C-alpha atoms as a printed R data frame, in Angstrom:
    type eleno elety resid chain resno       x       y       z
1   ATOM     1    CA   MET     A     1  23.842   6.688  -7.706
2   ATOM     2    CA   SER     A     2  23.134   4.801  -4.526
3   ATOM     3    CA   ASP     A     3  22.298   1.333  -4.431
4   ATOM     4    CA   LEU     A     4  18.183   2.355  -3.481
5   ATOM     5    CA   ALA     A     5  18.067   4.891  -5.927
6   ATOM     6    CA   ARG     A     6  19.238   2.636  -8.632
7   ATOM     7    CA   GLU     A     7  16.256   0.598  -7.451
8   ATOM     8    CA   LEU     A     8  13.762   3.213  -7.509
9   ATOM     9    CA   SER     A     9  14.744   4.619 -10.234
10  ATOM    10    CA   LEU     A    10  13.620   0.641 -11.555
11  ATOM    11    CA   GLY     A    11  10.607   1.229  -9.462
12  ATOM    12    CA   LEU     A    12   9.397   3.809 -11.393
13  ATOM    13    CA   ALA     A    13  10.272   2.591 -14.301
14  ATOM    14    CA   LEU     A    14   7.756  -0.258 -13.800
15  ATOM    15    CA   ALA     A    15   4.884   1.510 -12.582
16  ATOM    16    CA   ASP     A    16   5.313   3.681 -16.018
17  ATOM    17    CA   LEU     A    17   5.141  -0.093 -17.614
18  ATOM    18    CA   ALA     A    18   2.049  -0.757 -15.529
19  ATOM    19    CA   ASP     A    19   0.233   2.378 -15.682
20  ATOM    20    CA   ALA     A    20   0.608   2.124 -19.592
21  ATOM    21    CA   ILE     A    21  -1.619  -1.177 -18.850
22  ATOM    22    CA   THR     A    22  -3.809  -0.363 -16.747
23  ATOM    23    CA   LEU     A    23  -5.403   3.298 -17.139
24  ATOM    24    CA   PRO     A    24  -6.429   2.403 -20.989
25  ATOM    25    CA   ALA     A    25  -7.931  -0.306 -20.089
26  ATOM    26    CA   PHE     A    26  -9.955   1.436 -17.120
27  ATOM    27    CA   GLU     A    27 -10.183   4.521 -19.111
28  ATOM    28    CA   ALA     A    28 -11.946   2.216 -22.460
29  ATOM    29    CA   ARG     A    29 -13.920   0.060 -20.349
30  ATOM    30    CA   ALA     A    30 -12.305  -2.745 -21.843
31  ATOM    31    CA   PHE     A    31 -11.834  -6.092 -19.534
32  ATOM    32    CA   SER     A    32 -13.690  -8.953 -18.248
33  ATOM    33    CA   VAL     A    33 -14.170  -9.895 -14.529
34  ATOM    34    CA   SER     A    34 -13.636 -13.016 -12.877
35  ATOM    35    CA   ARG     A    35 -13.562 -14.469  -8.991
36  ATOM    36    CA   LYS     A    36 -10.932 -16.090  -7.585
37  ATOM    37    CA   ALA     A    37 -10.618 -18.581  -5.024
38  ATOM    38    CA   ASP     A    38 -11.525 -15.842  -1.980
39  ATOM    39    CA   LYS     A    39 -14.325 -14.336  -4.444
40  ATOM    40    CA   SER     A    40 -12.652 -10.943  -5.157
41  ATOM    41    CA   GLU     A    41 -12.450  -9.829  -8.005
42  ATOM    42    CA   VAL     A    42  -9.424  -9.851 -10.789
43  ATOM    43    CA   THR     A    43  -9.361  -9.077 -14.427
44  ATOM    44    CA   GLU     A    44  -6.589 -10.163 -17.137
45  ATOM    45    CA   ILE     A    45  -5.947  -6.075 -16.612
46  ATOM    46    CA   ASP     A    46  -4.397  -7.173 -12.992
47  ATOM    47    CA   ARG     A    47  -2.706 -10.460 -14.631
48  ATOM    48    CA   GLY     A    48  -1.582  -9.053 -17.546
49  ATOM    49    CA   ALA     A    49   0.381  -5.954 -15.545
50  ATOM    50    CA   GLU     A    50   1.679  -8.076 -12.632
51  ATOM    51    CA   ALA     A    51   3.375 -10.587 -15.251
52  ATOM    52    CA   ALA     A    52   4.782  -7.045 -17.406
53  ATOM    53    CA   ILE     A    53   5.985  -6.211 -14.370
54  ATOM    54    CA   VAL     A    54   7.890  -9.752 -13.322
55  ATOM    55    CA   ASP     A    55   9.053 -10.443 -16.349
56  ATOM    56    CA   ARG     A    56  11.462  -7.254 -16.537
57  ATOM    57    CA   LEU     A    57  12.569  -7.781 -12.853
58  ATOM    58    CA   VAL     A    58  13.465 -11.119 -13.973
59  ATOM    59    CA   ALA     A    59  15.332 -10.405 -16.300
60  ATOM    60    CA   ASP     A    60  17.032  -6.483 -14.856
61  ATOM    61    CA   ARG     A    61  17.472  -7.989 -11.328
62  ATOM    62    CA   PRO     A    62  17.628 -11.665 -11.428
63  ATOM    63    CA   ASP     A    63  19.296 -12.363  -8.288
64  ATOM    64    CA   HIS     A    64  16.057 -10.796  -6.609
65  ATOM    65    CA   ALA     A    65  13.074 -12.612  -5.365
66  ATOM    66    CA   VAL     A    66  10.001 -11.645  -6.831
67  ATOM    67    CA   PHE     A    67   6.648 -12.053  -5.162
68  ATOM    68    CA   GLY     A    68   3.054 -10.993  -6.546
69  ATOM    69    CA   GLU     A    69  -0.567 -11.253  -5.839
70  ATOM    70    CA   GLU     A    70  -1.776 -13.118  -9.494
71  ATOM    71    CA   HIS     A    71   1.067 -14.861 -10.286
72  ATOM    72    CA   GLY     A    72   3.239 -16.093  -6.673
73  ATOM    73    CA   THR     A    73   6.942 -15.984  -6.638
74  ATOM    74    CA   ARG     A    74   9.586 -16.127  -8.889
75  ATOM    75    CA   GLY     A    75  13.528 -15.407  -9.190
76  ATOM    76    CA   SER     A    76  15.632 -16.203  -6.582
77  ATOM    77    CA   SER     A    77  14.287 -17.999  -3.649
78  ATOM    78    CA   ALA     A    78  17.848 -17.696  -1.668
79  ATOM    79    CA   SER     A    79  18.045 -13.464  -1.981
80  ATOM    80    CA   PRO     A    80  17.815 -11.800   0.992
81  ATOM    81    CA   TRP     A    81  16.402  -9.045  -1.468
82  ATOM    82    CA   ARG     A    82  12.639  -9.275  -2.733
83  ATOM    83    CA   TRP     A    83   9.741  -7.630  -4.501
84  ATOM    84    CA   VAL     A    84   6.535  -7.629  -3.709
85  ATOM    85    CA   ILE     A    85   3.649  -6.592  -6.137
86  ATOM    86    CA   ASP     A    86   0.141  -5.519  -6.374
87  ATOM    87    CA   PRO     A    87  -0.878  -5.379  -9.580
88  ATOM    88    CA   ILE     A    88  -4.002  -3.231  -9.241
89  ATOM    89    CA   ASP     A    89  -4.808  -2.513  -5.258
90  ATOM    90    CA   GLY     A    90  -8.914  -1.550  -5.332
91  ATOM    91    CA   THR     A    91  -9.392  -3.758  -8.115
92  ATOM    92    CA   SER     A    92 -13.210  -3.593  -7.234
93  ATOM    93    CA   ASN     A    93 -12.847   0.215  -7.635
94  ATOM    94    CA   PHE     A    94 -10.637  -0.478 -10.547
95  ATOM    95    CA   VAL     A    95 -14.331  -3.024 -12.206
96  ATOM    96    CA   ARG     A    96 -17.014  -0.270 -10.903
97  ATOM    97    CA   GLY     A    97 -15.137   2.275 -12.461
98  ATOM    98    CA   VAL     A    98 -13.834   4.442  -9.360
99  ATOM    99    CA   PRO     A    99 -10.364   6.019 -10.144
100 ATOM   100    CA   VAL     A   100  -9.045   5.132  -6.192
101 ATOM   101    CA   TRP     A   101  -6.729   2.085  -7.156
102 ATOM   102    CA   ALA     A   102  -3.281   1.416  -7.787
103 ATOM   103    CA   THR     A   103  -0.293  -0.125  -8.382
104 ATOM   104    CA   LEU     A   104   1.606  -1.200  -5.332
105 ATOM   105    CA   ILE     A   105   5.601  -1.689  -5.774
106 ATOM   106    CA   ALA     A   106   8.339  -2.237  -3.472
107 ATOM   107    CA   LEU     A   107  12.003  -3.939  -2.864
108 ATOM   108    CA   THR     A   108  12.011  -5.424   0.588
109 ATOM   109    CA   HIS     A   109  15.065  -6.810   2.844
110 ATOM   110    CA   VAL     A   110  14.756 -10.137   4.912
111 ATOM   111    CA   ASP     A   111  16.140  -7.750   7.743
112 ATOM   112    CA   ARG     A   112  15.090  -4.555   6.884
113 ATOM   113    CA   GLY     A   113  11.755  -4.607   5.223
114 ATOM   114    CA   PRO     A   114  10.579  -2.541   2.900
115 ATOM   115    CA   VAL     A   115  13.397  -0.059   1.532
116 ATOM   116    CA   VAL     A   116  11.965   1.333  -1.405
117 ATOM   117    CA   GLY     A   117   8.242   1.976  -2.229
118 ATOM   118    CA   VAL     A   118   6.333   3.020  -5.214
119 ATOM   119    CA   VAL     A   119   2.584   3.767  -5.464
120 ATOM   120    CA   SER     A   120   1.225   4.830  -8.572
121 ATOM   121    CA   ALA     A   121  -2.131   5.889  -8.742
122 ATOM   122    CA   PRO     A   122  -2.859   7.228 -12.683
123 ATOM   123    CA   ALA     A   123  -7.143   7.318 -12.708
124 ATOM   124    CA   LEU     A   124  -6.205   9.940 -10.172
125 ATOM   125    CA   GLY     A   125  -3.140  11.670 -11.591
126 ATOM   126    CA   ARG     A   126  -0.903  10.476  -8.251
127 ATOM   127    CA   ARG     A   127   2.387   8.774  -7.852
128 ATOM   128    CA   TRP     A   128   3.622   8.078  -4.667
129 ATOM   129    CA   TRP     A   129   7.340   7.344  -4.117
130 ATOM   130    CA   SER     A   130  10.177   6.887  -1.456
131 ATOM   131    CA   SER     A   131  13.386   5.404  -0.205
132 ATOM   132    CA   THR     A   132  14.968   5.151   3.282
133 ATOM   133    CA   ASP     A   133  18.060   7.283   2.211
134 ATOM   134    CA   ASP     A   134  15.892  10.223   0.341
135 ATOM   135    CA   GLY     A   135  12.595  10.490   2.097
136 ATOM   136    CA   ALA     A   136   9.113  10.032   0.230
137 ATOM   137    CA   PHE     A   137   7.598  12.219  -2.513
138 ATOM   138    CA   ALA     A   138   4.318  12.418  -4.272
139 ATOM   139    CA   ASN     A   139   4.346  13.873  -7.644
140 ATOM   140    CA   GLY     A   140   7.910  15.234  -7.527
141 ATOM   141    CA   HIS     A   141   7.121  16.842  -4.127
142 ATOM   142    CA   ARG     A   142   8.905  15.385  -0.729
143 ATOM   143    CA   ILE     A   143   6.268  14.801   1.507
144 ATOM   144    CA   ARG     A   144   5.588  14.520   5.773
145 ATOM   145    CA   VAL     A   145   3.210  13.013   8.382
146 ATOM   146    CA   ALA     A   146   1.577  15.993  10.231
147 ATOM   147    CA   ASP     A   147   2.219  17.145  13.960
148 ATOM   148    CA   THR     A   148  -1.176  16.043  15.160
149 ATOM   149    CA   SER     A   149  -0.869  14.339  19.153
150 ATOM   150    CA   ARG     A   150  -4.533  14.939  19.908
151 ATOM   151    CA   ILE     A   151  -6.884  12.072  18.952
152 ATOM   152    CA   ALA     A   152  -9.624  15.069  19.847
153 ATOM   153    CA   ASP     A   153  -8.089  16.679  16.816
154 ATOM   154    CA   ALA     A   154  -6.646  13.990  14.443
155 ATOM   155    CA   GLN     A   155  -8.603  12.821  10.889
156 ATOM   156    CA   VAL     A   156  -9.279   9.417  11.134
157 ATOM   157    CA   SER     A   157  -9.969   6.793   8.131
158 ATOM   158    CA   VAL     A   158 -11.546   3.475   8.890
159 ATOM   159    CA   THR     A   159 -12.021   0.461   6.788
160 ATOM   160    CA   PHE     A   160 -15.073  -1.412   8.599
161 ATOM   161    CA   ASN     A   161 -14.900  -4.794   7.292
162 ATOM   162    CA   ALA     A   162 -16.002  -8.210   8.379
163 ATOM   163    CA   GLY     A   163 -13.131  -9.332   9.967
164 ATOM   164    CA   TRP     A   164 -13.080  -6.205  12.347
165 ATOM   165    CA   ASP     A   165 -16.377  -7.920  13.836
166 ATOM   166    CA   HIS     A   166 -14.695 -11.457  14.229
167 ATOM   167    CA   LEU     A   167 -12.411  -9.997  16.455
168 ATOM   168    CA   GLY     A   168 -15.279  -8.375  18.585
169 ATOM   169    CA   LEU     A   169 -13.325  -4.833  17.433
170 ATOM   170    CA   THR     A   170 -15.678  -3.236  15.838
171 ATOM   171    CA   SER     A   171 -16.924  -0.705  18.696
172 ATOM   172    CA   ARG     A   172 -13.817   0.209  19.487
173 ATOM   173    CA   LEU     A   173 -13.005   1.373  15.579
174 ATOM   174    CA   VAL     A   174 -16.704   3.234  15.848
175 ATOM   175    CA   GLU     A   175 -15.293   4.983  19.436
176 ATOM   176    CA   LEU     A   176 -11.915   5.943  17.548
177 ATOM   177    CA   GLN     A   177 -14.279   7.666  14.995
178 ATOM   178    CA   GLN     A   178 -16.235   9.142  17.455
179 ATOM   179    CA   GLN     A   179 -13.748  10.470  19.157
180 ATOM   180    CA   SER     A   180 -11.925  11.900  16.331
181 ATOM   181    CA   TYR     A   181 -12.170  15.411  14.775
182 ATOM   182    CA   ARG     A   182 -13.006  13.438  11.568
183 ATOM   183    CA   ALA     A   183 -13.338  10.389   9.833
184 ATOM   184    CA   ARG     A   184 -13.772   9.258   6.725
185 ATOM   185    CA   GLY     A   185 -13.519   5.822   5.198
186 ATOM   186    CA   TYR     A   186 -10.741   6.409   1.966
187 ATOM   187    CA   GLY     A   187  -9.949   2.653   2.243
188 ATOM   188    CA   ASP     A   188  -7.079   0.608   0.194
189 ATOM   189    CA   PHE     A   189  -3.655   2.420  -0.321
190 ATOM   190    CA   TRP     A   190  -5.287   5.882  -0.006
191 ATOM   191    CA   GLN     A   191  -5.630   6.409   3.012
192 ATOM   192    CA   HIS     A   192  -1.995   5.447   3.904
193 ATOM   193    CA   MET     A   193  -0.831   7.758   1.132
194 ATOM   194    CA   LEU     A   194  -2.860  10.587   2.766
195 ATOM   195    CA   VAL     A   195  -1.093   9.932   6.405
196 ATOM   196    CA   ALA     A   196   2.065   9.985   3.977
197 ATOM   197    CA   GLU     A   197   1.144  13.278   2.863
198 ATOM   198    CA   GLY     A   198  -0.067  14.568   6.161
199 ATOM   199    CA   ALA     A   199  -3.852  15.056   4.734
200 ATOM   200    CA   ILE     A   200  -4.903  13.394   7.726
201 ATOM   201    CA   ASP     A   201  -3.373  11.180  10.915
202 ATOM   202    CA   VAL     A   202  -4.623   7.882  11.603
203 ATOM   203    CA   ALA     A   203  -5.526   5.117   9.022
204 ATOM   204    CA   ILE     A   204  -6.901   1.521  10.003
205 ATOM   205    CA   ASP     A   205  -7.217  -0.885   7.173
206 ATOM   206    CA   ALA     A   206  -9.156  -3.970   6.469
207 ATOM   207    CA   ILE     A   207  -8.318  -7.307   8.295
208 ATOM   208    CA   GLY     A   208  -7.240  -9.869   5.915
209 ATOM   209    CA   LEU     A   209  -4.750  -8.049   3.641
210 ATOM   210    CA   ALA     A   210  -1.622  -9.782   2.617
211 ATOM   211    CA   PRO     A   211   1.784  -8.373   2.432
212 ATOM   212    CA   TYR     A   212   1.558  -7.409  -1.453
213 ATOM   213    CA   ASP     A   213  -1.115  -4.971   0.052
214 ATOM   214    CA   ILE     A   214   1.135  -3.388   3.393
215 ATOM   215    CA   ALA     A   215   4.777  -3.333   1.740
216 ATOM   216    CA   ALA     A   216   4.986  -0.387  -0.341
217 ATOM   217    CA   VAL     A   217   2.588   1.540   1.849
218 ATOM   218    CA   GLN     A   218   4.380   0.690   4.435
219 ATOM   219    CA   ALA     A   219   7.843   1.808   2.860
220 ATOM   220    CA   VAL     A   220   6.445   5.382   1.943
221 ATOM   221    CA   VAL     A   221   4.758   6.177   5.228
222 ATOM   222    CA   GLU     A   222   7.628   5.421   7.125
223 ATOM   223    CA   ALA     A   223   9.470   7.729   4.808
224 ATOM   224    CA   ALA     A   224   7.394   9.910   5.492
225 ATOM   225    CA   GLY     A   225   8.055  10.289   9.297
226 ATOM   226    CA   GLY     A   226   5.114   7.882  10.128
227 ATOM   227    CA   ARG     A   227   4.791   5.006  11.684
228 ATOM   228    CA   LEU     A   228   3.036   1.709   9.945
229 ATOM   229    CA   THR     A   229   2.443  -1.963  12.135
230 ATOM   230    CA   ASP     A   230  -0.368  -4.353  12.357
231 ATOM   231    CA   ARG     A   231  -3.303  -3.827  14.143
232 ATOM   232    CA   THR     A   232  -0.875  -5.140  18.059
233 ATOM   233    CA   GLY     A   233   2.004  -2.515  16.937
234 ATOM   234    CA   VAL     A   234   4.517  -5.087  15.541
235 ATOM   235    CA   ARG     A   235   6.124  -3.194  12.573
236 ATOM   236    CA   THR     A   236   5.446  -6.009   9.635
237 ATOM   237    CA   PHE     A   237   3.786  -6.582   5.981
238 ATOM   238    CA   GLU     A   238   3.776  -9.541   6.870
239 ATOM   239    CA   ASN     A   239   0.298 -10.176   9.175
240 ATOM   240    CA   ASP     A   240  -2.930  -9.312   8.142
241 ATOM   241    CA   SER     A   241  -4.028  -6.263   9.196
242 ATOM   242    CA   ALA     A   242  -2.228  -2.558   8.465
243 ATOM   243    CA   VAL     A   243  -2.422   0.920  11.059
244 ATOM   244    CA   SER     A   244  -0.609   3.517   9.702
245 ATOM   245    CA   SER     A   245   0.139   7.107  11.713
246 ATOM   246    CA   ASN     A   246   1.764  10.174  12.044
247 ATOM   247    CA   GLY     A   247   3.894   8.266  14.728
248 ATOM   248    CA   ARG     A   248   2.437  10.800  17.523
249 ATOM   249    CA   LEU     A   249  -0.406   9.121  17.897
250 ATOM   250    CA   HIS     A   250   0.048   5.289  16.975
251 ATOM   251    CA   ASP     A   251   0.604   3.903  20.292
252 ATOM   252    CA   GLU     A   252  -2.973   5.296  21.765
253 ATOM   253    CA   VAL     A   253  -4.884   4.218  18.387
254 ATOM   254    CA   ILE     A   254  -3.338   0.807  19.024
255 ATOM   255    CA   ALA     A   255  -4.197   0.845  22.535
256 ATOM   256    CA   ARG     A   256  -7.436   1.439  22.087
257 ATOM   257    CA   LEU     A   257  -7.502  -1.575  19.729
258 ATOM   258    CA   CYS     A   258  -5.796  -4.155  21.475
């Protein structure tokens, strides 16, 4: 087993661990909700799932760093390897009973970026995973981005928010939607996984993201043959925006947003 295959195997086990915490609570509606300093919602399920993942990583990979949304950084801060965790991406959906939420798990390298990604959405019955060694999969089936080459033929997902308004770019998002073949707003991790599967061609996320929102989805999109960058075209999971595409449309989409 290669090194990345071993790390992916661990990532999948971590997703199993998280699913066992998150899905029963979601189905039973058995949790309380509070607000963080940034006014975003959080539940004890978010915190408990992340704590379980991080404890397992600290035990199994003590020479790696771990960064999570709820509990910050643990492990070896000097390591070039860092696990990036979002215990529930789409907490607002989770709270309201919308099944579009997922646990995001990525292994990143300081020079290579995200090399392993797991996106587990148990309420949808879907899980996506990838490694740079072996491509991308959804529920065990290999996936690949679409080959659409014109915006006029493309299916596009856009997440509008105040961040785009503040940049003065909302009108450009609207124009892109109007010029595409079909536009929807799937949101959060799901839109990027639909790009990876080839179901849609472009996904433009909200402004104001964090590394744990992006790292795992970037790993899967890239392994499926697509591209994921920030809104200016820089390949990174550490800025506050994310645009994914099948690759063929990427430069044109970025040009329309700049």
